[in-house]
C-alpha positions as CSV (number, residue, x, y, z in Angstrom):
1,M,45.2,104.9,163.0
2,A,46.5,107.0,160.2
3,D,44.0,108.9,158.0
4,S,44.2,109.2,154.3
5,S,43.0,112.7,154.0
6,D,42.8,115.3,151.2
7,P,44.9,118.5,151.7
8,F,41.8,120.2,150.3
9,L,40.2,119.7,153.7
10,Q,43.2,121.2,155.6
11,P,42.6,124.7,157.0
12,P,45.6,126.9,157.7
13,T,44.7,127.2,161.4
14,R,44.0,123.5,162.0
15,P,46.8,121.4,160.4
16,L,46.5,117.7,160.0
17,T,49.1,115.4,161.5
18,T,47.9,112.4,159.5
19,T,49.4,111.2,156.2
20,S,47.6,112.1,153.0
21,S,46.9,110.0,150.0
22,N,48.8,110.7,146.8
23,E,45.4,110.4,145.1
24,N,44.1,113.6,146.7
25,F,44.0,117.2,145.6
26,N,45.2,120.5,146.6
27,P,42.8,123.4,147.2
28,G,43.7,125.1,143.9
29,D,43.2,122.0,141.8
30,A,40.8,122.5,138.9
31,F,37.9,120.2,138.3
32,I,39.2,117.3,136.1
33,P,37.4,117.3,132.7
34,P,35.5,114.2,131.6
35,N,37.6,111.3,130.6
36,A,36.1,109.4,127.6
37,L,37.2,106.1,129.0
38,F,35.1,106.7,132.2
39,S,32.3,108.9,130.9
40,R,29.1,107.3,131.9
41,N,25.8,107.7,133.7
42,S,25.1,106.2,137.1
43,A,22.8,103.9,139.5
44,Y,21.7,103.0,143.3
45,G,21.7,99.7,145.1
46,I,19.3,97.5,147.1
47,Q,17.0,99.1,149.7
48,P,15.3,96.8,152.2
49,S,11.6,96.9,152.5
50,L,9.7,98.7,155.1
51,H,8.5,95.5,156.7
52,S,5.8,97.3,158.8
53,T,4.1,98.6,155.7
54,P,1.0,96.4,155.1
55,R,0.3,95.2,151.6
56,Q,-3.5,95.2,152.1
57,S,-5.4,97.8,154.1
58,A,-9.1,98.4,154.4
59,V,-10.5,101.4,152.6
60,G,-11.6,103.9,155.2
61,D,-14.0,106.8,155.1
62,L,-13.5,109.6,152.6
63,N,-11.6,112.5,153.9
64,T,-11.9,116.1,152.8
65,N,-8.2,116.6,152.3
66,S,-5.4,114.2,151.5
67,Y,-2.7,115.9,153.6
68,Y,-2.7,118.8,156.1
69,D,-6.4,119.5,156.8
70,S,-6.2,122.7,158.8
71,P,-6.6,126.5,158.6
72,V,-2.8,126.7,159.0
73,A,-2.2,124.5,156.0
74,S,-4.7,126.3,153.9
75,N,-2.0,129.0,153.6
76,S,0.5,126.7,152.1
77,N,-0.2,127.7,148.4
78,N,-1.0,124.1,147.6
79,N,-4.4,125.4,146.4
80,I,-2.8,127.3,143.6
81,P,-4.4,126.3,140.3
82,L,-2.4,123.8,138.4
83,L,-1.0,124.7,135.0
84,D,-2.7,123.2,131.9
85,R,-1.8,119.5,132.2
86,E,-1.8,119.1,128.4
87,G,0.8,121.7,127.9
88,G,-1.9,124.1,127.0
89,H,-1.2,127.8,127.1
90,G,2.0,129.7,127.5
91,T,4.1,130.6,130.5
92,P,1.9,131.6,133.4
93,A,2.0,135.1,134.7
94,V,3.2,135.4,138.3
95,D,1.8,137.7,140.9
96,G,3.2,137.3,144.4
97,N,2.8,133.7,145.2
98,K,0.1,132.9,142.7
99,E,0.1,131.8,139.1
100,Y,-2.4,132.7,136.4
101,D,-2.9,131.3,132.9
102,S,-1.6,133.9,130.6
103,Y,-4.7,133.6,128.4
104,A,-7.3,133.2,131.1
105,D,-10.4,135.4,131.3
106,R,-9.7,137.5,128.2
107,P,-12.7,139.7,127.2
108,A,-14.4,138.6,124.0
109,A,-13.8,142.0,122.5
110,A,-10.1,141.3,122.4
111,Y,-10.7,138.8,119.6
112,R,-13.0,141.0,117.4
113,A,-11.6,142.3,114.2
114,P,-11.0,146.1,114.0
115,K,-13.4,148.2,111.9
116,K,-10.9,150.8,111.0
117,S,-7.2,151.6,111.1
118,L,-5.8,151.2,114.6
119,V,-3.6,154.3,114.4
120,K,-6.8,156.4,113.9
121,R,-8.5,155.1,117.0
122,P,-8.0,156.8,120.4
123,L,-8.2,153.5,122.2
124,F,-5.1,152.4,120.2
125,W,-3.0,155.2,121.7
126,L,-4.4,154.6,125.2
127,G,-3.6,150.9,124.9
128,L,-0.1,151.7,123.6
129,I,0.5,154.0,126.6
130,A,-0.8,151.3,128.9
131,L,1.5,148.7,127.2
132,V,4.5,150.9,127.8
133,I,3.6,151.2,131.4
134,V,3.2,147.4,131.8
135,V,6.5,146.8,130.1
136,A,8.2,149.3,132.4
137,V,6.7,147.6,135.4
138,A,7.7,144.2,134.1
139,V,11.2,145.4,133.8
140,V,11.5,147.3,137.1
141,L,9.6,145.0,139.5
142,P,11.7,141.8,138.9
143,V,14.9,143.8,139.6
144,Y,13.3,145.4,142.7
145,F,11.9,142.3,144.2
146,V,14.7,139.9,143.2
147,V,17.7,142.1,143.6
148,I,17.0,145.1,145.8
149,K,14.3,144.1,148.3
150,P,14.9,140.4,149.3
151,K,15.5,139.7,153.0
152,H,19.0,139.5,154.4
153,N,20.3,141.0,151.1
154,N,23.9,141.9,151.1
155,T,24.7,145.6,150.7
156,A,27.2,144.9,147.9
157,A,24.7,142.8,145.9
158,S,21.9,145.3,146.2
159,G,24.2,148.2,145.4
160,A,25.5,146.5,142.3
161,S,21.9,146.0,141.1
162,S,20.4,149.4,141.9
163,N,23.1,151.9,141.1
164,G,22.4,152.2,137.5
165,G,24.0,148.9,136.5
166,G,20.8,146.9,136.3
167,T,19.5,145.9,132.8
168,T,17.1,143.2,131.6
169,T,17.6,140.3,129.2
170,P,15.2,137.8,127.6
171,G,13.5,135.7,130.3
172,N,13.2,138.6,132.8
173,S,16.9,138.3,133.7
174,S,18.7,141.0,135.6
175,T,22.3,142.0,135.2
176,S,24.7,143.8,137.5
177,G,28.0,145.5,136.8
178,G,30.5,143.3,138.5
179,K,32.5,145.0,141.2
180,G,35.1,147.0,139.3
181,S,34.8,144.8,136.2
182,G,33.3,147.4,133.9
183,Q,31.1,144.7,132.5
184,S,27.5,143.6,133.0
185,V,27.2,140.3,134.8
186,L,24.0,138.3,134.6
187,I,22.9,137.6,138.2
188,T,19.3,136.5,137.9
189,G,16.7,135.2,135.5
190,G,13.5,133.3,135.0
191,D,11.9,131.1,132.4
192,G,13.7,131.4,129.1
193,S,16.8,133.0,130.4
194,T,20.2,131.8,129.3
195,I,22.5,130.1,131.8
196,T,26.3,130.1,131.3
197,T,27.9,127.3,133.2
198,E,31.4,127.2,134.8
199,D,32.9,125.6,131.7
200,G,31.4,128.3,129.5
201,S,28.7,126.2,127.9
202,T,25.1,127.5,127.9
203,F,21.6,126.2,128.2
204,T,18.1,127.8,128.5
205,Y,16.5,127.8,131.9
206,Q,13.0,126.3,131.7
207,N,10.7,127.1,134.7
208,S,7.0,127.7,134.1
209,F,6.3,127.9,137.8
210,G,7.5,131.4,138.5
211,G,10.9,130.3,139.8
212,F,14.0,132.3,139.2
213,W,17.7,131.7,139.7
214,Y,20.1,134.1,141.4
215,E,23.9,134.2,141.4
216,D,25.9,137.3,142.1
217,P,29.6,136.8,141.6
218,A,30.3,139.7,143.8
219,N,28.3,138.1,146.7
220,P,28.1,134.3,146.2
221,Y,26.3,133.6,149.5
222,T,23.2,135.7,148.7
223,D,20.2,133.5,149.1
224,N,17.6,135.3,147.0
225,A,16.7,132.5,144.6
226,Q,13.2,130.9,144.5
227,C,12.6,127.6,142.8
228,N,8.9,128.2,142.2
229,S,6.1,130.5,143.3
230,W,4.6,128.4,146.1
231,T,7.9,127.6,147.8
232,P,9.6,130.3,150.1
233,A,12.8,131.8,148.6
234,L,15.9,130.5,150.4
235,N,16.1,133.7,152.5
236,E,12.5,133.2,153.6
237,T,11.2,131.0,156.4
238,W,10.3,127.4,155.6
239,Q,7.4,126.3,157.8
240,W,7.0,122.6,158.5
241,G,3.3,121.7,158.5
242,V,2.6,124.5,156.1
243,N,5.1,124.2,153.2
244,R,5.4,120.8,151.6
245,V,8.5,119.0,150.5
246,Y,8.5,117.9,146.9
247,G,12.0,116.5,146.7
248,V,14.3,114.2,144.8
249,N,17.5,112.3,145.8
250,L,20.8,112.6,144.0
251,G,21.4,109.0,144.6
252,G,24.6,107.4,143.2
253,L,26.5,110.7,142.8
254,F,28.8,110.6,145.8
255,V,28.0,107.1,147.1
256,L,28.2,104.8,144.1
257,E,25.8,101.9,143.7
258,P,25.5,99.3,140.9
259,F,22.0,99.9,139.8
260,I,22.4,103.7,139.5
261,S,25.7,103.6,137.5
262,P,25.6,100.1,136.1
263,S,28.1,100.6,133.3
264,L,30.8,101.5,135.7
265,F,30.3,98.2,137.5
266,Q,29.7,96.2,134.4
267,A,33.2,97.2,133.3
268,F,34.5,95.1,136.2
269,P,32.4,91.9,136.5
270,G,31.9,90.7,140.1
271,V,32.6,94.1,141.7
272,P,29.6,94.6,144.1
273,D,30.2,97.9,145.9
274,E,32.3,101.0,146.1
275,W,34.9,99.4,148.4
276,T,35.8,96.7,145.8
277,L,35.4,99.1,142.9
278,S,37.9,101.5,144.6
279,Q,40.4,98.6,145.2
280,T,40.0,97.6,141.5
281,L,40.5,101.0,140.1
282,S,43.6,101.5,142.3
283,T,45.3,98.4,141.0
284,L,44.6,98.4,137.2
285,P,47.4,97.2,135.0
286,T,47.7,100.7,133.7
287,G,48.2,102.1,137.2
288,N,46.1,103.7,139.9
289,N,43.1,105.3,138.2
290,L,40.8,105.7,141.2
291,T,40.9,109.4,141.4
292,A,40.5,110.0,137.7
293,A,37.5,107.7,137.5
294,M,35.8,109.3,140.5
295,E,36.5,112.8,139.3
296,D,35.0,111.9,135.9
297,H,31.9,110.5,137.5
298,Y,31.4,113.5,139.8
299,N,31.8,115.8,136.8
300,T,29.5,114.0,134.4
301,F,26.7,112.2,136.2
302,I,24.9,115.2,137.7
303,T,25.5,118.6,136.0
304,E,24.2,122.1,136.6
305,E,21.6,121.6,134.0
306,D,20.2,118.7,136.1
307,I,19.8,121.0,139.1
308,A,18.1,123.6,137.0
309,A,15.8,120.9,135.6
310,I,14.9,119.8,139.2
311,A,13.7,123.3,140.0
312,G,11.9,123.5,136.6
313,A,10.1,120.3,137.4
314,G,8.3,122.0,140.3
315,L,10.5,120.3,142.9
316,N,11.8,122.3,145.9
317,W,14.3,120.0,147.8
318,I,17.2,117.8,147.1
319,R,18.3,115.0,149.4
320,L,22.0,114.6,148.9
321,P,23.7,111.4,150.1
322,V,27.3,111.9,151.0
323,P,30.0,109.5,152.4
324,F,32.2,109.8,155.5
325,W,35.2,109.5,153.2
326,A,34.5,112.9,151.9
327,I,36.3,113.8,155.2
328,S,38.8,111.0,155.6
329,A,39.5,107.3,155.3
330,W,41.7,105.3,157.6
331,S,44.8,103.6,156.2
332,N,44.6,101.0,159.0
333,V,41.3,99.9,160.5
334,G,42.7,96.7,162.0
335,E,44.2,93.4,161.0
336,D,42.8,90.7,158.8
337,P,43.0,87.0,160.0
338,S,46.5,86.8,158.5
339,G,47.7,89.8,160.5
340,N,47.9,92.2,157.6
341,P,46.6,95.7,158.1
342,V,43.4,96.6,156.4
343,A,43.0,100.0,154.7
344,E,39.8,101.7,153.6
345,P,40.3,102.0,149.9
346,F,38.0,104.9,149.2
347,A,39.1,108.1,147.4
348,A,39.4,110.1,150.6
349,G,38.4,113.8,150.3
350,V,38.1,113.8,146.5
351,C,34.4,114.4,146.4
352,W,34.2,117.3,148.8
353,K,34.7,120.1,146.4
354,Y,32.0,118.5,144.2
355,I,29.7,118.4,147.2
356,L,30.4,122.1,147.6
357,R,29.5,122.6,143.9
358,V,26.1,121.0,144.5
359,F,25.6,123.4,147.4
360,R,26.5,126.2,145.1
361,W,24.1,125.1,142.4
362,A,21.2,124.5,144.9
363,R,21.7,128.0,146.2
364,K,21.6,129.4,142.6
365,Y,18.3,127.7,141.8
366,G,16.6,128.2,145.2
367,L,16.6,124.5,146.2
368,R,17.0,123.4,149.8
369,I,19.2,120.4,150.7
370,S,18.7,117.6,153.1
371,L,22.3,116.4,153.5
372,D,22.3,112.7,154.3
373,L,25.4,110.9,155.7
374,H,24.9,107.7,153.8
375,T,27.8,105.6,155.0
376,A,29.2,104.7,158.4
377,P,32.6,103.1,159.4
378,G,32.2,99.4,159.6
379,S,28.8,99.6,157.7
380,Q,25.5,100.4,159.4
381,N,23.5,97.9,157.4
382,G,25.7,95.6,155.3
383,Y,24.2,97.0,152.0
384,N,26.3,98.1,149.1
385,H,25.2,101.7,149.6
386,S,27.0,101.8,153.0
387,G,30.3,101.5,151.2
388,K,30.8,97.7,151.6
389,I,28.4,94.9,151.3
390,G,28.5,92.2,154.0
391,Q,28.5,92.7,157.8
392,V,27.1,95.3,160.2
393,N,29.9,96.5,162.4
394,F,28.4,99.9,163.5
395,M,27.0,99.6,167.0
396,S,27.2,95.9,166.5
397,G,29.9,93.3,167.2
398,P,33.3,93.7,168.8
399,M,34.1,96.9,166.9
400,G,30.6,98.4,167.2
401,V,31.5,101.0,169.8
402,A,34.7,102.0,168.1
403,N,33.0,102.5,164.8
404,A,30.3,104.6,166.4
405,Q,33.0,106.8,167.9
406,R,34.3,107.5,164.5
407,M,30.8,108.1,163.1
408,L,30.2,110.7,165.8
409,D,33.3,112.6,164.7
410,Y,32.1,112.6,161.1
411,I,28.7,113.8,162.1
412,R,30.4,116.5,164.1
413,I,32.5,117.7,161.2
414,Y,29.6,117.9,158.8
415,T,27.5,119.7,161.5
416,E,30.3,122.3,162.1
417,F,30.3,123.1,158.3
418,V,26.6,123.3,157.5
419,S,25.8,125.3,160.7
420,Q,27.9,128.2,159.4
421,P,25.7,131.2,158.4
422,E,26.8,130.8,154.8
423,Y,24.9,127.5,154.6
424,Q,22.1,127.6,157.1
425,H,19.5,128.5,154.4
426,V,20.8,126.0,151.8
427,V,21.2,123.0,154.2
428,P,18.4,123.2,156.7
429,V,18.3,119.4,157.4
430,F,21.1,117.0,158.2
431,G,20.4,113.2,158.1
432,I,23.0,111.8,160.5
433,I,23.0,108.1,159.4
434,N,21.1,106.4,156.6
435,E,19.2,103.2,157.1
436,A,20.9,101.8,160.2
437,L,19.7,98.2,160.4
438,V,17.9,98.2,163.8
439,S,16.9,94.6,163.5
440,T,20.6,93.8,163.9
441,I,21.7,96.7,166.0
442,G,18.8,96.8,168.5
443,K,16.3,99.7,169.0
444,D,17.6,100.7,172.4
445,Q,21.2,100.7,171.2
446,M,20.3,102.8,168.2
447,S,18.2,105.2,170.4
448,A,21.2,105.7,172.6
449,F,23.3,106.7,169.6
450,Y,20.6,109.0,168.4
451,F,20.4,110.6,171.9
452,Q,24.2,111.0,171.9
453,A,24.3,112.5,168.4
454,H,21.5,114.9,169.2
455,N,23.2,116.3,172.3
456,M,26.6,116.5,170.5
457,I,25.0,118.5,167.6
458,R,23.1,120.8,169.9
459,S,26.3,121.4,171.9
460,I,27.7,122.9,168.7
461,T,24.7,124.8,167.3
462,G,22.8,125.7,170.5
463,V,19.1,125.0,170.8
464,G,16.1,126.7,169.4
465,A,14.8,127.7,165.9
466,G,17.5,128.8,163.5
467,K,20.4,127.3,165.4
468,G,21.8,124.7,163.1
469,P,20.0,122.2,160.9
470,Y,17.1,119.9,161.8
471,I,18.4,116.5,162.6
472,A,16.9,113.7,160.5
473,M,16.9,110.2,162.0
474,H,16.0,107.1,160.0
475,D,13.4,104.7,161.4
476,G,15.7,101.7,160.9
477,F,13.0,99.8,159.0
478,Q,10.9,99.6,162.2
479,G,8.2,101.8,160.7
480,P,7.1,105.2,162.0
481,A,4.9,103.9,164.8
482,A,7.9,102.4,166.6
483,W,9.3,105.9,167.2
484,A,6.1,107.6,168.5
485,G,7.0,109.8,171.5
486,F,10.8,109.4,171.0
487,L,12.9,112.0,172.8
488,P,10.2,114.4,174.0
489,G,11.7,117.8,174.4
490,S,14.5,117.3,171.9
491,D,15.4,120.1,169.6
492,R,14.1,119.8,166.0
493,I,14.4,116.2,165.0
494,I,12.8,114.6,162.0
495,L,11.8,111.0,161.5
496,D,12.9,109.7,158.1
497,T,11.1,106.7,156.7
498,H,11.7,104.8,153.4
499,P,8.5,103.0,152.2
500,Y,9.0,100.6,149.3
501,F,6.8,97.9,147.9
502,A,9.8,96.6,145.8
503,F,11.5,94.8,148.8
504,D,8.5,93.4,150.6
505,G,9.2,89.8,149.3
506,Q,5.8,89.6,147.7
507,P,5.1,88.5,144.0
508,N,4.1,92.1,143.1
509,D,3.1,91.0,139.6
510,E,-0.1,93.1,139.2
511,P,0.1,95.4,136.1
512,T,-0.7,99.1,136.0
513,N,-2.5,99.2,132.7
514,T,-5.8,98.0,134.3
515,P,-8.5,100.1,135.9
516,A,-7.4,101.6,139.2
517,S,-9.0,100.4,142.4
518,G,-11.2,103.2,143.7
519,D,-11.3,104.9,140.3
520,P,-12.1,102.6,137.4
521,S,-12.0,105.5,135.0
522,G,-8.2,105.7,135.5
523,F,-5.3,103.2,135.3
524,G,-3.0,101.8,137.9
525,G,-4.6,98.5,139.1
526,P,-4.3,98.1,142.8
527,W,-1.2,100.2,143.2
528,P,-2.4,103.8,143.7
529,L,-4.9,102.9,146.4
530,Q,-2.4,100.5,148.0
531,A,0.1,103.4,148.4
532,C,-2.6,105.6,149.9
533,N,-3.8,103.0,152.4
534,S,-0.3,101.7,153.3
535,W,1.5,104.9,153.9
536,G,-0.9,107.9,154.3
537,A,-2.3,107.3,157.8
538,S,1.1,106.0,159.0
539,L,3.0,109.2,158.2
540,N,0.2,111.5,159.3
541,T,0.0,109.7,162.6
542,S,3.7,110.0,163.0
543,R,3.5,113.8,162.6
544,S,1.1,113.8,165.5
545,Q,2.9,111.3,167.7
546,F,6.6,112.0,166.8
547,G,6.8,115.3,165.1
548,V,8.1,116.3,161.7
549,T,8.2,113.2,159.5
550,F,9.1,112.8,155.9
551,A,9.7,110.0,153.4
552,G,13.4,110.4,152.5
553,E,13.1,107.8,149.8
554,F,10.3,106.1,147.8
555,S,10.1,105.2,144.1
556,N,7.8,103.8,141.4
557,G,9.2,100.4,142.1
558,I,6.1,98.3,142.4
559,N,8.4,95.3,142.1
560,D,12.1,94.6,142.4
561,C,12.7,94.3,138.6
562,G,15.6,96.2,137.1
563,L,19.3,95.7,136.5
564,Y,21.2,95.3,139.8
565,I,18.2,96.5,141.9
566,N,19.1,93.7,144.4
567,G,22.8,94.0,143.8
568,I,25.0,92.5,141.2
569,T,23.6,89.0,141.7
570,N,20.4,90.5,140.2
571,G,17.9,88.1,141.7
572,H,14.3,89.1,142.0
573,S,11.6,88.1,144.4
574,S,8.8,89.4,142.2
575,T,7.1,87.1,139.8
576,A,6.4,90.0,137.4
577,N,7.9,90.0,133.9
578,C,11.2,91.7,134.7
579,T,12.2,91.9,131.1
580,F,9.2,94.1,130.5
581,W,9.6,96.3,133.6
582,S,13.4,96.8,132.9
583,D,12.8,98.3,129.4
584,A,10.5,101.3,129.3
585,S,10.4,101.2,125.5
586,Q,8.0,98.2,125.9
587,W,5.5,100.2,128.0
588,D,2.2,101.3,126.4
589,D,0.5,104.5,127.3
590,D,-1.9,102.8,129.7
591,T,1.0,101.4,131.6
592,K,2.6,104.8,131.8
593,Q,-0.6,106.4,133.0
594,G,-1.0,103.7,135.6
595,L,2.5,104.4,136.9
596,L,1.8,108.1,136.9
597,N,-1.3,107.6,139.0
598,F,0.8,105.4,141.4
599,A,3.4,108.2,141.7
600,L,0.7,110.8,142.4
601,A,-1.0,108.6,145.0
602,S,2.4,107.9,146.7
603,M,3.2,111.6,146.8
604,D,-0.2,112.5,148.2
605,A,0.0,109.7,150.9
606,L,3.5,110.6,152.0
607,G,2.9,114.4,152.1
608,D,6.6,115.4,152.4
609,W,8.8,113.2,150.2
610,F,12.0,112.7,148.2
611,F,11.8,110.4,145.2
612,W,14.7,107.9,144.8
613,T,16.3,109.0,142.5
614,W,16.6,111.8,140.0
615,K,18.7,109.8,137.5
616,I,19.6,106.2,136.6
617,G,22.5,105.8,134.2
618,N,22.5,103.7,131.0
619,S,23.8,100.2,131.2
620,T,26.2,98.9,128.6
621,A,23.2,98.1,126.5
622,G,22.7,101.8,126.0
623,I,19.4,102.1,127.9
624,V,18.2,102.6,131.5
625,E,17.5,99.2,132.8
626,A,15.9,100.3,136.1
627,P,13.3,102.8,134.7
628,L,10.9,102.6,137.6
629,W,13.6,104.5,139.7
630,S,14.4,107.4,137.5
631,Y,12.4,110.6,138.0
632,S,14.0,112.4,135.1
633,L,13.3,109.6,132.7
634,G,9.7,109.4,133.9
635,L,9.3,113.1,133.5
636,A,10.5,113.0,129.9
637,N,8.3,110.0,129.0
638,G,5.0,110.6,130.8
639,W,5.0,108.5,133.9
640,M,6.1,111.2,136.4
641,P,4.0,114.4,136.9
642,T,5.0,117.6,135.2
643,D,3.6,119.4,138.3
644,P,3.9,117.6,141.6
645,R,0.9,119.5,143.0
646,Q,-1.2,117.3,140.8
647,S,-0.8,114.8,143.6
648,V,-2.8,116.8,146.1
649,G,-6.2,115.1,146.8
650,K,-5.4,112.0,144.8
651,C,-5.9,109.6,147.8
652,V,-9.2,111.2,148.8
653,A,-10.4,110.7,145.2
654,L,-9.6,107.0,145.5
655,G,-11.5,106.7,148.7
656,A,-8.5,106.3,151.1
657,N,-8.5,107.3,154.7
658,L,-5.3,109.2,155.5
659,S,-6.1,110.3,159.1
660,P,-5.2,113.9,158.1
661,F,-2.7,115.8,160.1
662,D,-3.8,119.3,161.2
663,G,-0.5,121.0,160.3
664,T,0.4,121.9,163.9
665,F,3.5,120.6,165.6
666,L,4.3,121.0,169.3
667,P,6.5,124.0,169.9
668,Y,9.6,122.1,170.8
669,E,9.4,120.0,167.7
670,T,10.2,123.1,165.6
671,G,12.6,124.8,168.0
672,G,10.1,126.6,170.2
673,A,9.2,126.4,173.8
674,G,10.7,123.4,175.5
675,A,13.3,122.6,172.8
676,G,16.4,121.1,174.3
677,T,14.8,120.1,177.5
678,I,14.6,116.3,177.0
679,A,12.3,114.5,179.3
680,A,14.0,112.9,182.3
681,T,12.5,109.5,181.5
682,A,14.2,109.5,178.0
683,S,17.5,110.7,179.5
684,A,17.4,107.9,182.0
685,Q,16.7,105.3,179.3
686,F,19.0,106.4,176.6
687,G,21.4,108.9,178.1
688,T,24.3,106.6,178.7
689,F,26.8,106.1,175.9
690,P,28.1,103.7,175.0
691,P,25.0,101.8,176.1
692,A,25.5,99.1,178.7
693,T,25.4,96.3,176.2
694,L,25.4,95.8,172.4
695,K,22.9,93.3,171.0
696,G,24.3,89.8,170.8
697,M,27.4,90.5,172.7
698,S,28.2,88.4,175.8
699,V,30.3,91.1,177.5
700,S,29.6,94.6,178.7
701,A,30.0,97.3,176.1
702,S,32.6,98.9,178.4
703,L,34.9,95.9,177.6
704,L,34.8,96.3,173.9
705,P,37.6,97.9,171.9
706,T,37.5,101.7,171.7
707,Y,39.5,104.5,170.3
708,T,41.0,107.5,172.1
709,A,40.4,111.2,171.4
710,T,43.9,112.3,170.7
711,A,44.0,112.9,166.9
712,S,44.1,116.4,165.3
713,L,40.9,117.9,164.1
714,I,40.0,117.8,160.4
715,T,38.0,120.7,159.1
716,L,36.1,120.7,155.8
717,S,37.5,123.4,153.5
718,P,35.3,126.4,152.5
719,D,34.3,126.8,148.9
720,T,37.5,128.0,147.2
721,A,35.7,128.3,143.9
722,A,33.7,131.3,145.3
723,P,35.3,134.7,144.7
724,T,36.9,136.5,147.5
725,G,36.7,140.2,148.4
726,A,35.9,142.6,151.2
727,A,32.2,141.8,150.9
728,V,32.6,138.1,150.9
729,Q,32.9,135.9,154.0
730,L,33.7,132.3,153.0
731,G,33.7,130.9,156.6
732,D,36.5,128.6,157.8
733,G,34.5,125.4,157.9
734,W,34.0,125.4,161.6
735,F,31.0,127.0,163.2
736,D,31.8,126.6,166.9
737,A,35.3,127.9,167.8
738,A,35.0,126.5,171.3
739,D,34.7,122.9,170.0
740,Q,38.3,121.8,170.2
741,T,38.0,118.2,171.4
742,P,40.4,116.1,169.4
743,M,39.1,113.4,167.0
744,V,39.4,109.7,167.9
745,T,42.2,107.4,166.8
746,S,43.6,104.0,167.7
747,V,45.1,103.5,171.2
748,A,48.9,103.4,170.9
749,G,50.2,99.8,171.0
750,C,46.8,98.2,170.5
751,V,46.0,95.6,167.8
752,Y,42.4,95.8,166.5
753,P,40.5,93.3,164.4
754,D,39.4,94.5,161.0
755,A,36.7,97.1,161.9
756,W,34.6,96.1,158.8
757,S,34.8,92.3,159.3
758,A,34.7,91.7,163.0
759,A,31.0,90.8,163.5
760,A,31.7,87.1,164.2
761,L,35.1,87.4,165.9
762,P,35.7,87.0,169.6
763,V,36.2,90.1,171.7
764,P,40.0,91.0,171.9
765,T,41.6,90.8,175.3
766,Q,43.3,94.2,174.8
767,C,42.4,97.7,173.8
768,T,39.4,98.0,176.2
769,G,38.0,100.7,178.4
770,N,39.5,103.6,176.4
771,A,36.3,105.3,175.2
772,A,36.9,109.0,175.0
773,R,33.8,110.5,173.6
774,G,31.3,109.7,176.3
775,M,28.8,112.1,177.8
776,K,31.4,113.6,180.0
777,N,33.3,115.0,177.0
778,L,30.3,116.8,175.5
779,R,29.5,120.5,176.2
780,I,25.8,120.3,176.4
781,P,24.4,123.8,176.5
782,K,21.9,124.9,179.1
783,P,18.5,125.1,177.4
784,T,17.7,128.6,176.4
785,I,14.0,127.8,176.3
786,T,12.2,126.0,179.1
787,G,8.9,124.4,179.7
788,K,7.9,120.8,180.2
789,P,6.9,119.3,176.8
790,H,3.6,117.5,176.6
791,R,1.3,116.3,174.0
792,S,-2.5,116.8,174.3
């Protein structure tokens, strides 16, 4: 089948043989400026509930710690004193990895009035000399530790900063004489420094947590930035079980959803998803406006100032949902019932350079990214955030295997890109498929896909710590306990779970402006304790029985109120007053305080988490109508914490039992001994792909339609916005030069059913037995670390 692919993705050494869309862009294309007609904020669609999460749990014994209760975890810097929660004193001083109140512990004598002229007192001159020394140290040390000393520092960058070109500016910023430019270029700064964006506009960087940004135009892949004092800089080691994920999603940026960007969908009544929106924008009376509208959204919904604000909010990770059509979309995915070819209407390849821009911004502000492949060909769950609402055709139905073959190609291409040295610090986690609906697909079938994807990825990266990203696998709404002991001996996999109360089908009408259960002195009603009891022990047990586990999504959604939360039909299962919960201007201070306590309890219970989502756009009414889901709105209005570390210990204070995890993972779970040596029992159970049968199919999976691996490879383009020079290596988008297996395409002469609408169709009598990406095609490396994994 023909691809509709952006020439921006086309490397000189790996040309495409597929046709490209006239909506796509060349590598040299500039970012399209905002279009007033399409300037808007954005929103995210329905998420199913975590059905295994209980609504009521008995209160257990009081624990001594809400999260990692171990000597190892005690070094995580989570015990650093919080800043004054009332705004209090000024910017804290930073010493190493600790923060101190700038006015703490001052001697009383410092406030006494002088008895005689200062200039006549010897202590004045001693103090003045000491002040000069302190100022000199304050100027020199940031330059030394930020520019000269950091690990893996590039020679060009350090030379530019240390050979007489370094100066300081307000906000402890450092400058460097750009290579041969004759001008000083600002390359780093902290709280109060001025940021100049790519379009020339400026803003003030606000970060009271000791974080600093770093961007050297002469060496754009230097990973020196640090988002806050308790999080390792990008060029330092992240330790699972020691460091904690305080993250936020950039939902709705590259995968559009009605509730995140409602005004865009309100402009076209009845449009439920990005598939239909793309078709609509492509066929406007004024012509094809799909690319212009998408470009405008990518340019305006999330800006550099948002990324800087995320770091300034004390957060340290971003989960970035991306679509498969950032790589390609097919112009023919089969025939509809009338025999007409069906094309995927998405703006293929258009968002890729904007994804690169988010990578660039995250690097600048010291934020790590969990890249999440949010969509799958045919849809993995039938929800609007899979690209098209309706059927599940991934690993399900007549086209289930064929769509899985395509998905493996997209996983492979993203893996090749982020495994390059230029991105290994910025993108340490790759979520390979979001929220596959296991109740439809089947757990064994999904396990076989996960096994296949794991082996494919590690055939590219090699095995062991530092070789490619961690692989995040969603629990498919089965709950963490269902995956205990999955793939023992695998190499660095993460279980991703998405606990929500909003979609549990319950009334959920309890308010938050009543005394909190377990702490009647505070607000929150039953919600804070319910979060602790429902989620805390579950995730901590998973860390012991599965390995690294995080909550890739959660929100303040105690109910499903909000515009388009359940899609454009906008129905609600909750009996709460949705008019009230959809308009934050109606909330009193007690309601906000109760929501804040719920957020803190949720964060403490989950341990490592990503809030869904950073931003919800305004509706046509001019307000955010899903305020429970916006971190930035809550931060500005008092129902999200100004310091996420305030969450630590919240559940213990409420009397919850979290079954604390001791912070120690088995060696193979973090790439140590035994990584890559999957237990024989797991290999026997899940090692065949495609699996023998797909759930609900009456024939063997070997008789289902498949594609053949004969198409030219597509490689994601490197960041052409980065400067080039002798000291800069951009990479070519492909980590493993030995990986030259072609991509899949349709079998010549075969007629396929529409791969997005085939769930209820009979199995075709043709196009069978042509699977080309089975285990025999993978180059699985020999394990470099051996040892039988076991769990005591």
